[in-house]
N, C-alpha and C positions, 0 to 999 in steps of 0.2 A: 751423415752420408746421403748424397742425393739419390734420386730415383734410379732404378736400374736402367742401364743402357746396353746396347750392342755396339761393338766397335767394327768399323770397316777399315781395313788396313790396305791403303793403296801401295802398290809396288811397281808393276810394269803395266799399269792400266790407268794412265793419267787423264781420265775423262769422267764426266758425270753421266754421259749417255751410253746406252747399250753396254752396260757393265754388269756382267753376270753376278759376281759376288755382291756388288753393291745393291743390285736389284733384290737379291734374296734377303740381304740384311734389312733393307727398307720395307720388305714385305712381312717382316716379323712383328712381334708384339711390343718391342721396345724402341724408343728413339735411338737413332744411329749416330754415334760419334765418329766422324771421318778422321783418319789418322794417317800421317806419313812420317817415316823415320829416315832421316839422313844417316845412313849406316856408317859408323866410324870404321868398321872393318874394311869397307870399300873406299870411303872418302880419304882415309889417311894415306892412301897410295897415290892420290891424284894431285896434279899441279893446281896452284891457286886460281888459275884462270881457265879451268876445265869447262869447255863449252857445254858439256852434257849436264853438269851441275847447274849452270845458269839456266839451261832449258827447263830442267825439272823444277827449279825454283820459280821461274816465271809462269810455268804451267800451273803450279800449285796456287800462286797468287791470283791467277785468273779464276780458277775454280773457287777459291776462298772468297773473292769479291762477289762472284755470282751468288754464292750461298748466303753471304752477309746481306746483300742488297735485296734478294728475293725472299729469303726464308728466315732471316735473323739467326742463321747458324754459321758454321765456319769449318775449318780443318785444323786439327791440332798437329803441329809439326815439332819434331824433336831431333836433336843431333846427338846421337849416342849409339851404343851397341843395341841391337834389337832387344836383347834380354833386359837390359837396364831400362830402356824406354817402355817396354811392356810392363815391367814391374812398377814403374812410376804411374802409368795409366791405371793399373789395378788399384794402386794406393789412392789415387785422386778421384776415381769413379767407381760406382758399383756395377761392375761389368758382368753381364750375364753370358755373353758369347762373343767370340772374335770371328769375323768373316773375312775371307781374302780370296784372291785368285791364284791358282797354282803357277809355280815357276819350275823350270825343268833342268836347271844347272846344278852341278854337284854341290856348290856352296849353298844354294837355295834349299836343297833337300836337307842338308845338315842343319841349317838355320831353323827351318820349319819344324824339324824333329825336336829341337831344343825348346822352341816356343810352345809346341804342343804339350810337351812334358811339363813345362812351367805352368801353363794354364790348367792342366789336369790336376796338378798339386793344389791349385786354388779353386777347384770345382767349377772351372769355366770351360765351356765347350769351344771347340775349334772347328770351323767349317771352311773347307776350301773348294774351289770350283774351277772348271775348265773355261778359260776365257780367250787366251791368245792363240789358240789353234782350233781347227775343226776336229782333227783326230789327234789323240795324244798317246804316248807310251806304247801300248800293245794293241791299239784299236785298228791299225792297218798291218796285218801280218800275213804270212804265207798260209795257204790252206792247212798245211800240216803244223802250223805254229812256227814261231821264229821270225826274226826280223829280216826284211829284204835288205840286201847289201848292195843292190844295184838300183839306180833311180828309176829307170823306165818301168820295170814291173811294179815297183812301189807306187809310181804315179798312176798306172793303169788300175791297180787295186784301189787306190785312194778314190779315183773317179767312180768306180763301181760302188764303193761304200757311200759316196756322196749322193749317188742317185737314189739310195734307199732311205735317206733321211730328209726331214724338213729342217732347214737351218733357221732356227728361231732367232729373233733379236729380243733383247731384254730391256724394255723401256724404263730403265732406272731413273731417267730424267723426269718421268711423270710422278715419281714418288718422293721427290726431294723434300717435300713438306714434312716428311717423317724423320728428318735429321734433328739432332739434338739442338734445342733452341738456346744457343749461347754463342754470341758472335765474338767473344773475347777469349778464345782459346790460345794456348801457347803458339807462338809463331817465330821460329828462329830465323835470323837474317843471314844472308851470305857472309857478311863481315864477321858475325859472331862465330861462324864455322871456319873462319880463316880463308874464305874464298872472296874473289872479286868478280864483277861482271865481265864475262869473256867478250872478246872482240868478234869472235866467230859466232854466227847465228845459224840456227837450224832453219833451212828454207821451207816454205810452205809446199805441200804436196799438191798434185793435180791428177784428176781421174776423169777428165771430160771424155765424152763419147768419141770425139774425133781423135783424141790422144790414143785411146784404146784401139780404135780401128787401124791406126798407123803404127802401132807399137812394134809389130813384127819387122817393119821396114826401118824403123828409126833407132831401135834400142842399142844397136851395136856401133852407132856413129857418135863418138865422144864429143864432137864439135857442136852438136845440136842438142836442144833441150828435149831429148827423146826418151828420157826415163821419168818415172813418176815422182821421184824424190820421197817416196813413201817410207823408205827403210828406217829412218830414225823415228818416224811416227809409229811404225809397227813395233819397233824396239821398245819404246816407252809407253805404248798404248794410248797415245794422244788421238788416235783414230780407232774406231771400232773395227776389229778384224773381220767380223762376220759381214759387215756392210761391204767391205772391200771384196771379199770372196764372192758375195752375191752379185756385185756389180760386174766382176770379171766373168762369172759364169753366165750371167744374162747377156753380156756383150759377145758371148761365144768366142772369146779370145783365148784360145788354147795356150798360146805362148805366155801370155801374162799370167794366166791361172797356173801354168806349170812353174813359174817363178815362185809363186806362193807355196806351191807343193814342195819345191826344193827346200824351202824354209822349214816345213814340217818334217821332211825327210831327215834333215840334219839334226833337228831336235830329238827325233826318235833314236837316231844313231847315238847321240850323246847320252841319252837316257839308258840305252842298252849297254853302251861301252864307255862309261865315264873315264876310264883310263886313257882314252884317246885325247884328253885335254893336254897331256904332256908326253904321250908315247905314240909311235906310229901304229896305225890300225893293223898293218901287216908287219909283225915284229921283225922280219928279216931286214926291213929298211931302217931299223934302229942301229944296224951294223954299218951304215954308210959312214965313210970317213970324210966328214965335212971339213972344208978348209978353214971356215970361220975366221977370215981375215978382217980384223977390226977396221982397218983403214978403208978397205973395199966396202964394208958395211956402211961406213959414214958417207961415202960417195953415193951409195944407193939411197940412203935416207935423205940426203940433201938434194938429190936430183942433179948430180954432176957426174954421171957415168959415161957421158959421150954418146949414149943411145937416146935420141930425142924423144921417142915415144915413152920410154921408161922415165926419163927426167920430167917430162910433162906431167905424168901421172903422180909422181912423188911430190912435185911442187903443188899440184892441185890439192893433194891430201894435206900437205903442211899448211897451206893457206886457207883452206875451206873446211877441213875435217871430213871431206867426202872425196871419193874417187869413182869414176865411171867403172861399171862392172867389167866390161871387156878389158879395160886397162889394168884392173886388179889382177886379172889372169896373166897379163903380159909382164907386169912388174914382179909378180910372185914367181913365175917361171924363171925370170932373169936372175932373181936372187938365189933360188935353189939350184938351178941347172947351170947357168953361166958362171956364177961366182962360187957355187958349191957352199953356200951358207945355209945352215940349219933352218928349216921352215919355222921352227919355234921362235927364232930371232925375229923373223918377219911378222909372225902372228902376234908377238908381244908388242912390236912397234905399231901395228894396226890397232891393237887394243888400246894403246895410249892415245892414238890420234883420231880414230873414226867416230863420228857422231852416231853412226848406226851400229857400233860394235855390238855384236851378239856372239857369245862364245861358240855356240853350236855351228852357226853359219861360217864364222871366221875360221875355226879349226877345220871344218869340212872343206872350205875353199882352199885353204893352205895345203892340207894333205892331198887335195885333188891335184893341184899344180905340181906338188913335189912328187906325186906318184906313189905316195905312201899310204893312202887312205882307202875307204870303200869307194867303189865305182870311180876309181881314179883314172886320170889320163895315164896310159902306160909310161913307164919310166923313160922309154926311148923317145917319147914325144917331147921335143924341146921347142917351145915357141920361138919363132924367128922374128925378132923385133922389126926387121926391115920389111918382111912380107906382111906382118900385121899392120904396119904403117900404110903400105900400099893398098891393103884391103879396106882399112877402116878410117884412115886419115890421109887419103891420097893427096888432097890439096894442102895438107899440113896446117889446116886452120887451128886444130886443137894444139898442135905442137907450137905454132907461132904465138898462140895466146899465152901459154905457160912458160915457154922458153924464148923470150924475146931476142936473146943473143944467138939463137940458132942461125947457122950459115954465116957467122962472122968469125973473126979471128979470136974473139973472146970465148967461143964455145970449145970445150975440151975435146980432144981426140977420144975415140972409144977406149975404155979402160981395158977391154979384153977383146980379142978377135973372135968373131962368132963361130967360125968353123972349128978353131982350136978348142974353144970352150965347150962346144957340143961334143966333140970327140972325148975330151977329158971327162965330161959328165957321164957319158955312156960307159967308159972304162971303170969309173968309180962305182957306179951303180951295179955294173955287172959283177965287180969284185965282191960287193956286199951280198948280192944274191947267191953267189957261189959258196959263201962261208958256211 
């Protein structure tokens, strides 16, 4: 048996710098074995060309190469269930402790409880840390305890708490010499896992000062590069979250900072109310009699509804794995309100397609547009795709980019009439509320 090692288990923190759990592991008494598990529980559900798997794989290879070239170390990668992979690591190495960063989704809680129990049986310590948020779980609550269910008071309290703390960074990059010196660790390939390189790539993010200064004015215009493209990088932790928050706070850009706080708000909601992953937060809205017409759902998915702004959004999603946030609200409202299709159908489709899919934000956003969640748009608010177009894509630049046949005989007529759909929606929701 080789000398004792600590394991650092990468999950949603795909970087070597400013990584809290990695920093603590590298500061310990034993060399650190970096580990990543391609989780069969998750991967078995995905298509072979899933762009997120390609992104994670490429990010791991970049980190692996850096460790090999600079420190003679590496990252061990496995394709298995977490339980079996950890059992294999324990068999192959003399493991003293496992370090990782916390994840807040229901599956993650369940997975970590099993791993913690497995490690305890083998006399191995499990240390987890807060890395992907500033405040977690119950750290931003009302004065009398309990979770805020409306964003604005949560945001105000978040900022009060933020003023009280010093947000440290954790220079894990300075301690990488303490990684386990073996450059030939297991390295599973995409092909061995049944995947192939995806054609869709995750775009680079940008956070220049000029971008942040103009963010308020540009973020709602889908035809321009007015958003940071940070969301997939935050999702997979390829950028340090604390650095982003500090940059937003120092730029005094309240709007951009608020977007980051929304992310933490939805994480806290999912932590407190895990049942909302498949139930309406307000149970009365589980009584809605959805129409759930499969043919209409297909038109929505393929961007052939006859509503140009909706179709542009869906085609952007299908071709790039991303959709402008303003347009996400428009297409979500259209599905739930105009077509009366269950928000869970839309949420599942986004989960399949979005590079930045994050359960808490996605569920929060879908329940918001459906009017079924916390801090939701009231059910009688029905986004009008025409007025949204006039407001945010007046020159039709976004529409023309994604719907080239717009304004030709090839483009379909609207699949449903707006006024009728709105009235039908209000009647259906009203009937559910009265039950």
